[in-house]
A tleap script that builds the chain and sets N, CA, C and O, in Angstrom:
source leaprc.protein.ff14SB
mol = sequence {
  NMET LYS ASN THR LEU LEU LYS LEU GLN PRO
  TRP ILE GLU ALA ARG ARG ARG PHE LYS LEU
  SER HIE ALA HIE ILE GLN MET ALA ARG GLU
  LEU GLY MET ASN PRO LYS LYS MET GLY SER
  LEU ALA ASN GLN LYS GLN GLU PRO TRP LYS
  VAL PRO LEU HIE GLU PHE ILE VAL GLY CYS
  TYR PHE LYS ARG PHE ASN ARG SER ALA PRO
  THR GLU VAL ARG SER LEU GLU GLN LEU ILE
  GLU ALA GLU ALA MET ARG ARG ARG THR LYS
  LEU ALA GLN LYS ALA LYS LYS ALA LEU VAL
  ALA SER LYS ASN SER ASP THR SER ASN SER
  GLU SER ASP VAL SER PRO CVAL
}
set mol.1.N position { 11.159 -10.006 4.263 }
set mol.1.CA position { 10.628 -9.223 5.129 }
set mol.1.C position { 10.739 -7.758 4.528 }
set mol.1.O position { 9.861 -6.909 4.680 }
set mol.2.N position { 11.989 -7.549 3.788 }
set mol.2.CA position { 12.057 -6.214 3.331 }
set mol.2.C position { 10.960 -5.797 2.344 }
set mol.2.O position { 10.640 -4.613 2.234 }
set mol.3.N position { 10.455 -6.655 1.713 }
set mol.3.CA position { 9.285 -6.621 0.567 }
set mol.3.C position { 8.148 -6.229 1.266 }
set mol.3.O position { 7.526 -5.230 0.904 }
set mol.4.N position { 7.783 -6.924 2.267 }
set mol.4.CA position { 6.350 -6.802 2.976 }
set mol.4.C position { 6.465 -5.559 3.775 }
set mol.4.O position { 5.413 -4.920 3.788 }
set mol.5.N position { 7.605 -4.946 4.556 }
set mol.5.CA position { 7.648 -3.720 5.083 }
set mol.5.C position { 7.508 -2.472 3.940 }
set mol.5.O position { 6.801 -1.466 4.003 }
set mol.6.N position { 8.360 -2.869 2.965 }
set mol.6.CA position { 8.311 -1.739 1.703 }
set mol.6.C position { 6.933 -1.753 1.406 }
set mol.6.O position { 6.484 -0.613 1.291 }
set mol.7.N position { 5.919 -2.863 1.204 }
set mol.7.CA position { 4.522 -2.530 0.738 }
set mol.7.C position { 3.583 -1.885 1.927 }
set mol.7.O position { 2.570 -1.224 1.695 }
set mol.8.N position { 3.987 -2.126 2.970 }
set mol.8.CA position { 3.267 -1.759 4.057 }
set mol.8.C position { 3.730 -0.194 4.712 }
set mol.8.O position { 2.951 0.471 5.395 }
set mol.9.N position { 5.105 0.241 4.377 }
set mol.9.CA position { 5.307 1.312 4.843 }
set mol.9.C position { 4.427 2.714 4.487 }
set mol.9.O position { 4.436 3.702 5.221 }
set mol.10.N position { 3.662 2.615 3.217 }
set mol.10.CA position { 2.735 3.713 3.073 }
set mol.10.C position { 1.492 3.783 3.930 }
set mol.10.O position { 0.881 4.821 4.186 }
set mol.11.N position { 1.162 2.479 4.375 }
set mol.11.CA position { 0.250 2.442 5.207 }
set mol.11.C position { 0.405 2.770 6.554 }
set mol.11.O position { -0.535 3.244 7.191 }
set mol.12.N position { 1.736 2.521 7.155 }
set mol.12.CA position { 2.100 2.968 8.347 }
set mol.12.C position { 1.998 4.339 8.208 }
set mol.12.O position { 1.178 4.931 8.910 }
set mol.13.N position { 2.641 4.905 7.479 }
set mol.13.CA position { 2.571 6.596 7.240 }
set mol.13.C position { 1.349 7.289 7.159 }
set mol.13.O position { 1.189 8.414 7.633 }
set mol.14.N position { 0.318 6.520 6.455 }
set mol.14.CA position { -1.199 7.255 6.473 }
set mol.14.C position { -1.862 6.870 7.735 }
set mol.14.O position { -2.903 7.429 8.080 }
set mol.15.N position { -1.201 5.756 8.577 }
set mol.15.CA position { -2.031 5.640 9.798 }
set mol.15.C position { -1.555 6.657 10.716 }
set mol.15.O position { -2.341 7.210 11.485 }
set mol.16.N position { -0.273 6.950 10.686 }
set mol.16.CA position { 0.447 8.129 11.558 }
set mol.16.C position { -0.231 9.601 11.109 }
set mol.16.O position { -0.730 10.385 11.916 }
set mol.17.N position { -0.172 9.752 10.102 }
set mol.17.CA position { -0.475 11.161 9.491 }
set mol.17.C position { -2.067 11.515 9.521 }
set mol.17.O position { -2.426 12.683 9.668 }
set mol.18.N position { -2.891 10.577 9.393 }
set mol.18.CA position { -4.287 10.963 9.509 }
set mol.18.C position { -5.039 10.333 10.905 }
set mol.18.O position { -6.251 10.239 11.099 }
set mol.19.N position { -3.873 9.914 11.857 }
set mol.19.CA position { -4.464 9.394 12.904 }
set mol.19.C position { -5.607 8.710 12.969 }
set mol.19.O position { -6.623 9.019 13.592 }
set mol.20.N position { -5.326 7.358 12.016 }
set mol.20.CA position { -6.396 6.128 12.028 }
set mol.20.C position { -6.207 4.935 12.649 }
set mol.20.O position { -5.014 4.640 12.585 }
set mol.21.N position { -6.779 4.207 13.157 }
set mol.21.CA position { -6.877 3.299 13.886 }
set mol.21.C position { -6.367 2.084 13.181 }
set mol.21.O position { -6.307 2.118 11.952 }
set mol.22.N position { -5.919 0.803 13.958 }
set mol.22.CA position { -5.691 -0.536 13.010 }
set mol.22.C position { -6.847 -0.720 12.272 }
set mol.22.O position { -6.803 -0.823 11.046 }
set mol.23.N position { -8.091 -0.781 13.034 }
set mol.23.CA position { -9.270 -1.196 12.186 }
set mol.23.C position { -9.458 -0.211 10.927 }
set mol.23.O position { -9.659 -0.806 9.868 }
set mol.24.N position { -9.437 0.806 10.879 }
set mol.24.CA position { -9.576 1.597 9.662 }
set mol.24.C position { -8.484 1.346 8.820 }
set mol.24.O position { -8.815 1.488 7.642 }
set mol.25.N position { -7.168 0.990 8.985 }
set mol.25.CA position { -6.090 0.970 7.953 }
set mol.25.C position { -6.523 -0.538 7.318 }
set mol.25.O position { -6.432 -0.826 6.125 }
set mol.26.N position { -7.080 -1.553 8.525 }
set mol.26.CA position { -7.287 -2.620 7.672 }
set mol.26.C position { -8.586 -2.613 6.481 }
set mol.26.O position { -8.593 -3.182 5.390 }
set mol.27.N position { -9.458 -1.919 6.992 }
set mol.27.CA position { -10.683 -1.731 6.111 }
set mol.27.C position { -10.372 -0.819 5.124 }
set mol.27.O position { -11.170 -0.932 4.194 }
set mol.28.N position { -9.544 0.036 4.938 }
set mol.28.CA position { -8.818 0.831 3.869 }
set mol.28.C position { -8.512 -0.364 2.688 }
set mol.28.O position { -9.060 -0.562 1.604 }
set mol.29.N position { -7.341 -1.107 3.411 }
set mol.29.CA position { -6.604 -2.111 2.631 }
set mol.29.C position { -7.362 -3.116 1.945 }
set mol.29.O position { -6.926 -3.614 0.907 }
set mol.30.N position { -8.574 -3.489 2.491 }
set mol.30.CA position { -9.548 -4.370 2.191 }
set mol.30.C position { -10.239 -3.616 1.132 }
set mol.30.O position { -10.570 -4.239 0.123 }
set mol.31.N position { -10.490 -2.418 1.220 }
set mol.31.CA position { -11.477 -1.880 0.036 }
set mol.31.C position { -10.408 -1.694 -1.339 }
set mol.31.O position { -10.766 -1.688 -2.517 }
set mol.32.N position { -9.288 -1.577 -0.924 }
set mol.32.CA position { -8.506 -1.388 -2.018 }
set mol.32.C position { -7.795 0.322 -2.281 }
set mol.32.O position { -7.221 0.737 -3.288 }
set mol.33.N position { -8.055 0.966 -1.144 }
set mol.33.CA position { -7.875 2.226 -1.293 }
set mol.33.C position { -6.163 2.332 -1.298 }
set mol.33.O position { -5.368 1.512 -0.840 }
set mol.34.N position { -5.839 3.835 -2.082 }
set mol.34.CA position { -4.307 3.975 -2.093 }
set mol.34.C position { -4.070 4.817 -0.937 }
set mol.34.O position { -4.696 5.870 -0.820 }
set mol.35.N position { -3.149 4.414 0.001 }
set mol.35.CA position { -2.740 5.366 0.944 }
set mol.35.C position { -2.200 6.646 0.527 }
set mol.35.O position { -2.404 7.646 1.216 }
set mol.36.N position { -1.500 6.697 -0.589 }
set mol.36.CA position { -1.109 7.931 -1.170 }
set mol.36.C position { -1.967 8.943 -1.518 }
set mol.36.O position { -1.690 10.138 -1.618 }
set mol.37.N position { -3.065 8.384 -1.704 }
set mol.37.CA position { -4.262 9.387 -2.152 }
set mol.37.C position { -5.241 9.886 -1.175 }
set mol.37.O position { -6.208 10.607 -1.418 }
set mol.38.N position { -4.792 9.314 0.192 }
set mol.38.CA position { -5.825 9.716 1.448 }
set mol.38.C position { -5.771 10.968 1.518 }
set mol.38.O position { -6.841 11.429 1.916 }
set mol.39.N position { -4.826 11.901 1.260 }
set mol.39.CA position { -4.741 13.311 1.526 }
set mol.39.C position { -6.020 14.179 0.802 }
set mol.39.O position { -6.501 15.227 1.232 }
set mol.40.N position { -6.357 13.565 -0.208 }
set mol.40.CA position { -7.515 14.207 -1.066 }
set mol.40.C position { -8.924 14.013 -0.420 }
set mol.40.O position { -9.869 14.801 -0.411 }
set mol.41.N position { -8.813 12.632 0.173 }
set mol.41.CA position { -10.202 12.304 0.787 }
set mol.41.C position { -10.245 12.824 2.210 }
set mol.41.O position { -11.332 12.839 2.788 }
set mol.42.N position { -9.001 13.309 2.905 }
set mol.42.CA position { -9.305 13.802 4.211 }
set mol.42.C position { -8.942 15.397 4.030 }
set mol.42.O position { -7.960 15.996 4.468 }
set mol.43.N position { -10.026 15.890 3.258 }
set mol.43.CA position { -9.532 17.128 3.266 }
set mol.43.C position { -10.851 18.018 3.654 }
set mol.43.O position { -11.325 18.889 2.924 }
set mol.44.N position { -11.331 17.655 4.878 }
set mol.44.CA position { -12.795 18.149 5.451 }
set mol.44.C position { -12.622 19.538 5.878 }
set mol.44.O position { -13.636 20.217 6.037 }
set mol.45.N position { -11.353 20.096 6.103 }
set mol.45.CA position { -11.234 21.446 6.914 }
set mol.45.C position { -11.283 22.439 5.438 }
set mol.45.O position { -11.817 23.544 5.523 }
set mol.46.N position { -10.879 22.119 4.512 }
set mol.46.CA position { -10.999 22.950 3.294 }
set mol.46.C position { -12.399 22.992 2.638 }
set mol.46.O position { -13.088 23.973 2.358 }
set mol.47.N position { -12.645 21.652 2.462 }
set mol.47.CA position { -14.093 21.128 1.832 }
set mol.47.C position { -15.101 20.791 2.976 }
set mol.47.O position { -15.208 19.594 3.243 }
set mol.48.N position { -15.577 21.350 3.427 }
set mol.48.CA position { -16.398 21.153 4.472 }
set mol.48.C position { -17.850 20.173 4.319 }
set mol.48.O position { -18.546 19.742 5.238 }
set mol.49.N position { -18.001 20.023 3.092 }
set mol.49.CA position { -19.294 18.913 2.865 }
set mol.49.C position { -18.391 17.441 3.028 }
set mol.49.O position { -19.005 16.405 3.284 }
set mol.50.N position { -17.297 17.433 2.905 }
set mol.50.CA position { -16.668 16.099 3.039 }
set mol.50.C position { -16.584 15.721 4.536 }
set mol.50.O position { -16.233 16.417 5.489 }
set mol.51.N position { -17.049 14.278 4.488 }
set mol.51.CA position { -16.924 13.699 5.944 }
set mol.51.C position { -15.704 13.255 6.353 }
set mol.51.O position { -14.890 12.931 5.488 }
set mol.52.N position { -15.378 13.164 7.694 }
set mol.52.CA position { -13.830 12.778 8.082 }
set mol.52.C position { -13.605 11.306 7.549 }
set mol.52.O position { -14.445 10.453 7.264 }
set mol.53.N position { -12.189 11.256 7.495 }
set mol.53.CA position { -11.787 10.271 6.703 }
set mol.53.C position { -12.117 9.024 7.510 }
set mol.53.O position { -12.508 8.139 6.748 }
set mol.54.N position { -12.098 8.675 8.673 }
set mol.54.CA position { -12.483 7.590 9.129 }
set mol.54.C position { -13.787 7.451 9.125 }
set mol.54.O position { -14.075 6.257 9.206 }
set mol.55.N position { -14.685 8.122 9.068 }
set mol.55.CA position { -16.131 7.911 8.855 }
set mol.55.C position { -16.560 7.679 7.444 }
set mol.55.O position { -17.741 7.415 7.217 }
set mol.56.N position { -15.505 7.775 6.281 }
set mol.56.CA position { -15.613 7.853 4.896 }
set mol.56.C position { -15.355 6.337 4.647 }
set mol.56.O position { -15.998 5.672 3.835 }
set mol.57.N position { -14.177 5.779 5.564 }
set mol.57.CA position { -13.736 4.542 5.464 }
set mol.57.C position { -14.889 3.574 5.978 }
set mol.57.O position { -15.252 2.586 5.339 }
set mol.58.N position { -15.308 3.878 6.936 }
set mol.58.CA position { -16.526 3.032 7.518 }
set mol.58.C position { -17.649 2.907 6.765 }
set mol.58.O position { -18.237 1.825 6.733 }
set mol.59.N position { -18.028 3.825 6.170 }
set mol.59.CA position { -19.208 4.066 5.225 }
set mol.59.C position { -18.930 3.266 4.043 }
set mol.59.O position { -19.815 2.507 3.650 }
set mol.60.N position { -17.933 3.324 3.482 }
set mol.60.CA position { -17.672 2.530 2.216 }
set mol.60.C position { -17.459 0.853 2.526 }
set mol.60.O position { -17.966 -0.068 1.887 }
set mol.61.N position { -16.693 0.771 3.519 }
set mol.61.CA position { -16.693 -0.709 4.178 }
set mol.61.C position { -18.069 -1.252 4.482 }
set mol.61.O position { -18.344 -2.404 4.146 }
set mol.62.N position { -18.947 -0.487 5.099 }
set mol.62.CA position { -20.372 -0.963 5.323 }
set mol.62.C position { -21.109 -1.230 3.837 }
set mol.62.O position { -21.708 -2.256 3.516 }
set mol.63.N position { -20.941 -0.258 3.173 }
set mol.63.CA position { -21.559 -0.405 1.837 }
set mol.63.C position { -21.144 -1.582 0.820 }
set mol.63.O position { -21.861 -2.082 -0.047 }
set mol.64.N position { -19.718 -1.923 1.160 }
set mol.64.CA position { -19.230 -3.045 0.429 }
set mol.64.C position { -19.543 -4.504 0.934 }
set mol.64.O position { -19.878 -5.460 0.235 }
set mol.65.N position { -19.347 -4.464 2.424 }
set mol.65.CA position { -19.096 -5.952 3.049 }
set mol.65.C position { -20.550 -6.072 4.147 }
set mol.65.O position { -20.888 -7.084 4.761 }
set mol.66.N position { -21.169 -4.869 4.156 }
set mol.66.CA position { -22.428 -4.915 4.947 }
set mol.66.C position { -22.226 -5.447 6.515 }
set mol.66.O position { -23.006 -6.126 7.183 }
set mol.67.N position { -20.990 -4.939 6.862 }
set mol.67.CA position { -20.540 -4.854 8.347 }
set mol.67.C position { -19.753 -3.575 8.566 }
set mol.67.O position { -19.090 -2.842 7.832 }
set mol.68.N position { -20.116 -3.583 10.016 }
set mol.68.CA position { -19.298 -1.984 10.296 }
set mol.68.C position { -17.630 -1.973 10.493 }
set mol.68.O position { -16.869 -1.016 10.348 }
set mol.69.N position { -17.360 -3.166 10.820 }
set mol.69.CA position { -15.863 -3.359 11.126 }
set mol.69.C position { -15.318 -4.738 10.717 }
set mol.69.O position { -16.114 -5.673 10.634 }
set mol.70.N position { -13.960 -4.932 10.444 }
set mol.70.CA position { -13.548 -6.367 10.201 }
set mol.70.C position { -13.841 -7.417 11.116 }
set mol.70.O position { -13.822 -7.005 12.276 }
set mol.71.N position { -14.047 -8.365 11.031 }
set mol.71.CA position { -14.140 -9.665 12.152 }
set mol.71.C position { -12.881 -9.865 12.901 }
set mol.71.O position { -12.916 -9.840 14.131 }
set mol.72.N position { -12.028 -10.017 12.414 }
set mol.72.CA position { -10.567 -9.765 13.202 }
set mol.72.C position { -9.513 -8.662 12.843 }
set mol.72.O position { -8.983 -8.648 11.731 }
set mol.73.N position { -9.250 -7.823 13.724 }
set mol.73.CA position { -8.739 -6.704 13.351 }
set mol.73.C position { -6.980 -7.029 13.707 }
set mol.73.O position { -6.564 -7.361 14.816 }
set mol.74.N position { -6.270 -6.867 12.673 }
set mol.74.CA position { -4.815 -7.087 12.920 }
set mol.74.C position { -4.090 -6.013 12.458 }
set mol.74.O position { -4.401 -5.460 11.403 }
set mol.75.N position { -2.961 -5.579 13.269 }
set mol.75.CA position { -2.181 -4.218 12.937 }
set mol.75.C position { -1.193 -4.727 11.942 }
set mol.75.O position { -0.992 -5.922 11.728 }
set mol.76.N position { -0.496 -3.578 11.255 }
set mol.76.CA position { 0.419 -3.682 10.281 }
set mol.76.C position { 1.712 -4.427 10.703 }
set mol.76.O position { 2.466 -4.995 9.913 }
set mol.77.N position { 1.893 -4.346 12.199 }
set mol.77.CA position { 3.044 -4.727 12.880 }
set mol.77.C position { 2.681 -6.292 13.178 }
set mol.77.O position { 3.604 -7.094 13.324 }
set mol.78.N position { 1.625 -6.616 13.246 }
set mol.78.CA position { 1.213 -8.060 13.279 }
set mol.78.C position { 1.292 -8.894 12.009 }
set mol.78.O position { 1.667 -10.063 11.921 }
set mol.79.N position { 0.781 -7.905 10.830 }
set mol.79.CA position { 1.032 -8.771 9.700 }
set mol.79.C position { 2.497 -8.950 9.254 }
set mol.79.O position { 2.859 -10.000 8.723 }
set mol.80.N position { 3.287 -7.982 9.459 }
set mol.80.CA position { 4.761 -7.917 9.231 }
set mol.80.C position { 5.360 -9.276 10.140 }
set mol.80.O position { 6.083 -10.141 9.645 }
set mol.81.N position { 5.008 -9.263 11.216 }
set mol.81.CA position { 5.471 -10.468 12.205 }
set mol.81.C position { 4.995 -11.790 11.549 }
set mol.81.O position { 5.868 -12.595 11.222 }
set mol.82.N position { 3.761 -12.074 11.338 }
set mol.82.CA position { 3.067 -13.389 10.774 }
set mol.82.C position { 3.861 -13.608 9.463 }
set mol.82.O position { 4.063 -14.764 9.092 }
set mol.83.N position { 4.315 -12.572 8.752 }
set mol.83.CA position { 4.819 -12.599 7.048 }
set mol.83.C position { 6.502 -13.194 7.643 }
set mol.83.O position { 7.156 -13.994 6.974 }
set mol.84.N position { 6.851 -12.790 8.601 }
set mol.84.CA position { 8.236 -12.957 8.978 }
set mol.84.C position { 8.417 -14.609 9.601 }
set mol.84.O position { 9.426 -15.306 9.498 }
set mol.85.N position { 7.216 -14.945 10.212 }
set mol.85.CA position { 7.352 -16.188 10.657 }
set mol.85.C position { 6.853 -17.429 9.664 }
set mol.85.O position { 7.355 -18.553 9.653 }
set mol.86.N position { 5.957 -17.055 8.990 }
set mol.86.CA position { 5.616 -17.833 7.652 }
set mol.86.C position { 7.036 -18.097 6.969 }
set mol.86.O position { 7.435 -19.257 6.868 }
set mol.87.N position { 7.843 -16.966 6.472 }
set mol.87.CA position { 9.037 -17.157 5.758 }
set mol.87.C position { 9.922 -18.073 6.734 }
set mol.87.O position { 10.423 -19.100 6.277 }
set mol.88.N position { 10.118 -17.710 8.077 }
set mol.88.CA position { 11.152 -18.694 8.684 }
set mol.88.C position { 10.607 -20.184 8.743 }
set mol.88.O position { 11.445 -21.072 8.898 }
set mol.89.N position { 9.303 -20.518 8.634 }
set mol.89.CA position { 8.940 -21.896 8.504 }
set mol.89.C position { 9.055 -22.465 7.564 }
set mol.89.O position { 9.280 -23.674 7.520 }
set mol.90.N position { 8.916 -21.660 6.512 }
set mol.90.CA position { 9.040 -22.248 4.847 }
set mol.90.C position { 10.757 -22.396 4.755 }
set mol.90.O position { 11.161 -23.381 4.136 }
set mol.91.N position { 11.467 -21.753 5.161 }
set mol.91.CA position { 13.236 -21.968 5.160 }
set mol.91.C position { 13.302 -23.122 5.941 }
set mol.91.O position { 13.901 -24.058 5.411 }
set mol.92.N position { 12.787 -23.335 7.207 }
set mol.92.CA position { 13.121 -24.572 8.101 }
set mol.92.C position { 12.449 -25.762 7.276 }
set mol.92.O position { 13.106 -26.796 7.156 }
set mol.93.N position { 11.409 -25.695 6.804 }
set mol.93.CA position { 10.650 -26.661 5.947 }
set mol.93.C position { 11.974 -27.102 4.738 }
set mol.93.O position { 12.544 -28.193 4.759 }
set mol.94.N position { 12.226 -26.170 3.896 }
set mol.94.CA position { 12.961 -26.116 2.997 }
set mol.94.C position { 14.274 -26.999 3.525 }
set mol.94.O position { 14.495 -28.131 3.095 }
set mol.95.N position { 15.001 -26.428 4.377 }
set mol.95.CA position { 16.343 -27.031 4.711 }
set mol.95.C position { 16.025 -28.337 5.257 }
set mol.95.O position { 16.917 -29.162 5.061 }
set mol.96.N position { 14.871 -28.818 5.971 }
set mol.96.CA position { 14.518 -30.281 6.335 }
set mol.96.C position { 14.386 -31.121 5.302 }
set mol.96.O position { 14.759 -32.289 5.412 }
set mol.97.N position { 13.872 -30.675 4.232 }
set mol.97.CA position { 13.510 -31.432 3.022 }
set mol.97.C position { 14.778 -31.675 2.370 }
set mol.97.O position { 14.922 -32.822 1.948 }
set mol.98.N position { 15.817 -30.791 2.172 }
set mol.98.CA position { 17.190 -30.780 1.729 }
set mol.98.C position { 17.993 -31.635 2.486 }
set mol.98.O position { 18.834 -32.258 1.837 }
set mol.99.N position { 17.953 -31.831 3.708 }
set mol.99.CA position { 18.806 -32.949 4.620 }
set mol.99.C position { 17.878 -34.108 4.451 }
set mol.99.O position { 18.557 -35.113 4.238 }
set mol.100.N position { 16.775 -34.336 4.458 }
set mol.100.CA position { 16.547 -35.663 4.172 }
set mol.100.C position { 16.850 -36.218 2.900 }
set mol.100.O position { 17.156 -37.397 2.726 }
set mol.101.N position { 16.751 -35.250 1.905 }
set mol.101.CA position { 17.061 -35.641 0.371 }
set mol.101.C position { 18.821 -35.965 0.215 }
set mol.101.O position { 19.342 -36.857 -0.455 }
set mol.102.N position { 19.439 -35.013 0.996 }
set mol.102.CA position { 21.037 -35.773 0.853 }
set mol.102.C position { 21.307 -36.880 1.686 }
set mol.102.O position { 22.325 -37.558 1.550 }
set mol.103.N position { 20.386 -37.112 2.602 }
set mol.103.CA position { 20.919 -38.157 3.549 }
set mol.103.C position { 20.306 -39.396 2.540 }
set mol.103.O position { 21.072 -40.358 2.479 }
set mol.104.N position { 19.049 -39.532 1.737 }
set mol.104.CA position { 18.894 -40.637 0.828 }
set mol.104.C position { 19.602 -40.592 -0.396 }
set mol.104.O position { 19.350 -41.534 -1.148 }
set mol.105.N position { 20.502 -39.672 -0.847 }
set mol.105.CA position { 21.387 -39.730 -1.875 }
set mol.105.C position { 22.731 -40.384 -1.277 }
set mol.105.O position { 23.368 -41.118 -2.032 }
set mol.106.N position { 23.060 -40.233 -0.366 }
set mol.106.CA position { 24.197 -40.490 0.469 }
set mol.106.C position { 23.861 -41.796 0.696 }
set mol.106.O position { 24.864 -42.458 0.429 }
set mol.107.N position { 22.825 -42.626 1.107 }
set mol.107.CA position { 22.511 -43.799 1.392 }
set mol.107.C position { 22.577 -44.696 0.214 }
set mol.107.O position { 23.065 -45.817 0.351 }
set mol.108.N position { 22.101 -44.274 -0.992 }
set mol.108.CA position { 22.009 -44.818 -2.244 }
set mol.108.C position { 23.362 -44.974 -3.012 }
set mol.108.O position { 23.577 -45.872 -3.826 }
set mol.109.N position { 24.303 -43.935 -2.637 }
set mol.109.CA position { 25.579 -43.738 -3.213 }
set mol.109.C position { 26.470 -44.981 -2.361 }
set mol.109.O position { 27.381 -45.635 -2.869 }
set mol.110.N position { 26.061 -45.098 -1.210 }
set mol.110.CA position { 27.206 -46.056 -0.362 }
set mol.110.C position { 26.546 -47.396 -0.799 }
set mol.110.O position { 27.372 -48.302 -0.914 }
set mol.111.N position { 25.191 -47.760 -1.083 }
set mol.111.CA position { 25.028 -49.066 -1.524 }
set mol.111.C position { 25.423 -49.287 -2.771 }
set mol.111.O position { 25.790 -50.411 -3.112 }
set mol.112.N position { 25.405 -48.332 -3.551 }
set mol.112.CA position { 25.929 -48.725 -4.984 }
set mol.112.C position { 27.485 -48.847 -5.024 }
set mol.112.O position { 27.953 -49.590 -5.887 }
set mol.113.N position { 28.298 -48.222 -4.215 }
set mol.113.CA position { 29.564 -48.565 -4.053 }
set mol.113.C position { 30.314 -50.100 -3.677 }
set mol.113.O position { 31.445 -50.539 -3.889 }
set mol.114.N position { 29.232 -50.601 -3.092 }
set mol.114.CA position { 29.352 -52.195 -2.398 }
set mol.114.C position { 29.094 -52.865 -3.520 }
set mol.114.O position { 28.014 -52.589 -4.042 }
set mol.115.N position { 30.032 -53.989 -4.266 }
set mol.115.CA position { 29.704 -54.750 -5.246 }
set mol.115.C position { 29.732 -56.244 -4.728 }
set mol.115.O position { 30.578 -56.823 -4.047 }
set mol.116.N position { 28.513 -56.692 -5.275 }
set mol.116.CA position { 28.531 -58.496 -4.745 }
set mol.116.C position { 29.852 -59.008 -5.268 }
set mol.116.O position { 30.478 -58.605 -6.248 }
set mol.117.N position { 30.175 -60.043 -4.362 }
set mol.117.CA position { 31.326 -61.082 -4.726 }
set mol.117.C position { 30.948 -62.353 -5.071 }
set mol.117.O position { 31.799 -63.194 -5.361 }
savepdb mol mol.pdb
quit
């Protein structure tokens, strides 16, 4: 969970800093944008010919994917929770597999200990 949180932390900061919605952040991530470089893209006050950042993201997303928004919008918090749930189920499956393997090895050991008379 730490790795996931560390990977998504710059996106959380960009969402807060540039007042972007969950959909805009998801679109920017799908486009492969760098959250650390968004400050240069969101500079429409000093450079008036630039469009606002959220409009720029929507425009780029439409050019690339031919749709104006993602089909399913998931927030960063939902992504973190889904990753944590995936890890928990993976650990549970691994523990279950280890338990079954230990039972099988115990059974085979007890059968080999008994010698026929």
